[in-house]
C-alpha positions in Angstrom: -19.4 17.0 -41.6 -17.1 15.2 -44.1 -16.6 11.5 -44.2 -13.3 11.6 -42.4 -14.7 13.7 -39.6 -17.7 11.4 -39.4 -15.6 8.3 -39.1 -13.5 9.8 -36.3 -16.6 10.9 -34.5 -18.0 7.4 -34.3 -14.8 5.6 -33.6 -15.5 2.8 -31.1 -13.4 2.4 -27.9 -11.8 -0.8 -29.3 -10.6 1.1 -32.3 -9.3 3.9 -30.2 -7.3 1.4 -28.2 -5.9 -0.2 -31.3 -4.9 3.2 -32.7 -3.2 4.2 -29.4 -1.3 0.9 -29.2 -0.1 1.2 -32.8 1.2 4.7 -32.4 2.8 3.9 -29.0 4.7 0.9 -30.3 5.8 2.8 -33.4 7.3 5.6 -31.3 9.2 3.1 -29.1 10.6 1.2 -32.0 11.9 4.5 -33.3 13.4 5.3 -30.0 11.2 8.3 -29.4 9.4 6.9 -26.4 9.5 10.3 -24.5 7.0 11.6 -27.1 4.8 8.5 -27.1 1.1 9.3 -26.7 -0.4 9.3 -23.2 -3.5 7.3 -22.5 -4.5 10.0 -20.1 -4.2 12.8 -22.7 -6.3 10.7 -25.0 -9.0 10.4 -22.4 -8.7 6.6 -22.2 -10.4 5.4 -19.0 -8.4 3.2 -16.7 -9.9 -0.1 -17.8 -9.2 0.7 -21.4 -5.7 1.9 -20.5 -4.9 -1.5 -19.0 -6.1 -3.2 -22.2 -3.7 -1.0 -24.2 -0.8 -2.0 -22.0 -1.7 -5.7 -22.4 -1.8 -5.4 -26.2 1.3 -3.2 -26.4 3.6 -5.3 -24.2 2.8 -8.5 -26.1 4.1 -6.7 -29.3 7.5 -6.2 -27.6 8.3 -9.9 -27.0 10.8 -10.0 -29.8 12.2 -6.6 -29.2 15.5 -5.8 -27.5 15.3 -5.5 -23.7 16.0 -1.8 -23.9 12.7 -1.2 -25.7 10.8 -3.1 -23.0 12.6 -1.1 -20.3 11.7 2.2 -22.0 8.1 1.3 -22.3 7.8 0.2 -18.6 9.6 3.4 -17.5 7.0 5.6 -19.4 4.1 3.6 -18.0 5.1 4.1 -14.4 6.6 7.6 -14.7 3.9 9.1 -16.8 0.7 7.0 -17.2 0.5 5.5 -13.7 1.4 8.9 -12.2 -1.3 10.7 -14.2 -4.0 8.2 -13.3 -3.1 7.7 -9.6 -1.9 11.2 -8.5 -4.0 12.5 -5.6 -5.5 9.1 -4.6 -5.8 9.3 -0.8 -3.6 7.3 1.5 -5.0 5.0 4.2 -3.2 2.3 6.2 -5.9 -0.2 5.1 -6.3 1.2 1.6 -6.5 -1.4 -1.2 -8.4 0.4 -4.0 -8.0 -1.0 -7.5 -9.4 2.2 -9.1 -7.3 5.4 -9.1 -8.8 8.4 -7.4 -11.5 6.2 -5.9 -11.2 5.0 -2.3 -7.8 4.9 -0.7 -4.5 3.2 -1.1 -1.7 2.0 1.3 1.9 2.3 0.2 2.5 -1.4 -0.4 -0.8 -1.9 -2.3 0.0 1.1 -4.4 3.1 -0.6 -5.8 1.6 -4.1 -6.2 -1.8 -2.9 -7.5 -0.2 -0.8 -10.2 2.3 -3.5 -11.2 -0.6 -5.9 -11.5 -2.6 -3.4 -13.5 0.3 -3.2 -15.9 0.2 -6.9 -16.4 2.8 -8.3 -14.0 1.7 -11.7 -12.7 2.7 -11.3 -9.0 1.4 -12.2 -5.6 -0.3 -8.8 -5.3 -1.7 -9.2 -1.8 1.2 -11.2 -0.3 3.8 -8.7 -1.5 1.7 -5.7 -0.4 1.2 -7.0 3.1 4.6 -8.4 3.7 7.8 -6.5 4.5 9.0 -4.4 1.6 12.4 -6.1 1.6 10.7 -9.3 0.4 9.0 -7.5 -2.5 12.3 -5.9 -3.5 14.2 -9.2 -3.4 11.6 -10.9 -5.6 11.2 -8.1 -8.2 14.5 -6.2 -8.4 18.2 -6.6 -9.1 21.2 -4.5 -8.0 19.8 -4.5 -4.5 21.6 -2.5 -1.8 20.7 -1.4 1.7 22.2 1.4 3.9 21.5 3.7 6.7 22.3 7.0 5.1 20.3 9.3 2.8 23.5 10.4 1.2 24.2 6.8 0.2 20.8 6.7 -1.5 22.0 9.6 -3.8 25.3 7.8 -4.4 23.4 4.6 -5.3 21.1 6.4 -7.8 24.0 8.2 -9.4 25.3 4.9 -10.7 22.2 4.1 -12.7 21.1 5.5 -16.1 18.2 7.9 -16.5 14.8 6.5 -17.3 15.2 3.8 -14.6 12.5 2.7 -12.1 13.4 1.3 -8.6 11.4 0.0 -5.7 12.5 1.4 -2.3 11.8 0.1 1.2 12.1 2.3 4.2 11.5 1.8 8.0 7.7 1.5 7.6 7.1 2.6 4.0 7.6 1.7 0.4 7.2 3.1 -3.1 8.9 3.7 -6.5 11.9 5.8 -7.2 12.1 7.1 -10.8 15.3 8.5 -12.3 14.6 11.0 -15.1 16.6 13.5 -17.1 15.4 16.2 -14.6 16.3 14.3 -11.5 15.2 11.5 -9.1 11.7 11.4 -7.7 10.0 9.4 -4.9 6.7 8.2 -6.3 4.5 6.8 -3.5 1.3 6.9 -1.5 2.4 9.3 1.1 1.2 8.7 4.7 2.3 12.1 5.9 -0.8 14.1 6.5 -2.5 11.3 4.5 -1.4 13.2 1.4 -1.8 10.1 -0.8 -0.2 9.4 -4.2 2.5 12.0 -5.1 5.7 12.2 -7.0 8.3 14.5 -5.3 12.0 15.2 -5.6 13.8 12.8 -3.3 15.7 15.7 -1.7 12.4 17.3 -0.7 10.7 14.2 0.6 10.1 14.1 4.3 9.1 10.5 4.0 12.6 9.7 2.8 14.7 12.1 4.9 13.0 11.0 8.1 14.0 7.3 7.7 17.1 5.5 9.1 17.0 2.5 6.8 16.9 2.2 3.1 16.7 -0.9 0.8 16.5 -0.3 -2.9 16.7 -2.3 -6.1 16.1 -1.7 -9.8 12.9 -2.9 -11.4 13.8 -1.9 -15.0 17.2 -3.5 -14.9 15.7 -6.9 -14.1 15.8 -8.5 -17.6 14.3 -11.8 -16.5 11.4 -9.9 -15.0 10.8 -7.8 -18.1 10.9 -10.8 -20.4 8.3 -12.7 -18.2 6.2 -9.5 -18.2 5.9 -9.2 -22.0 5.4 -13.0 -22.4 2.6 -12.8 -19.8 4.2 -15.4 -17.6 4.1 -15.5 -13.8 6.9 -13.6 -12.2 6.9 -15.4 -8.9 
């Protein structure tokens, strides 16, 4: 074993986190966030992943808002999905650890945002009506009673956007990617749990009569408080 291989083999977790953070920030600065390294791919456990996020977001304080927006989009669309996919749903689920225990829809949103470093009222927002959470965290808020109007609303926004949506008795993220729009939520139907599904194929969406939605990533004040590690509400 040569010295380079030996050094890599004994790399401590803290060094791995630092390396991951440095590479991730470099890719975002260069605008190549879609190819940023995934913590999941690099076998970083969830506790270490949260530490990388805390380190990374602090490096974005003096960056343009667009860089912060891109980073948050990747965290939710890729990293949070990869960690949490398949975590079971339960009405009383509050787990803080992905794929362990169960998670209700509201707690899925507030727990993951808290894990990403947002200083929010995690319990209060999770257990309250979703409209209150949307009004506190989002901008560009609209409500309507038609699924077609949801599509019209999403068409107005750029790709790589994250939204929070509230339904009759359900809530979750909507992510708009280059390949389409997806509902990312802890699905109560058949207790399926955390999934990301095309909005046109989502029974949880199509079966509802009321929709309220707002953009998380377009809320510049929220993003600035996030990277500065300040309370959001």
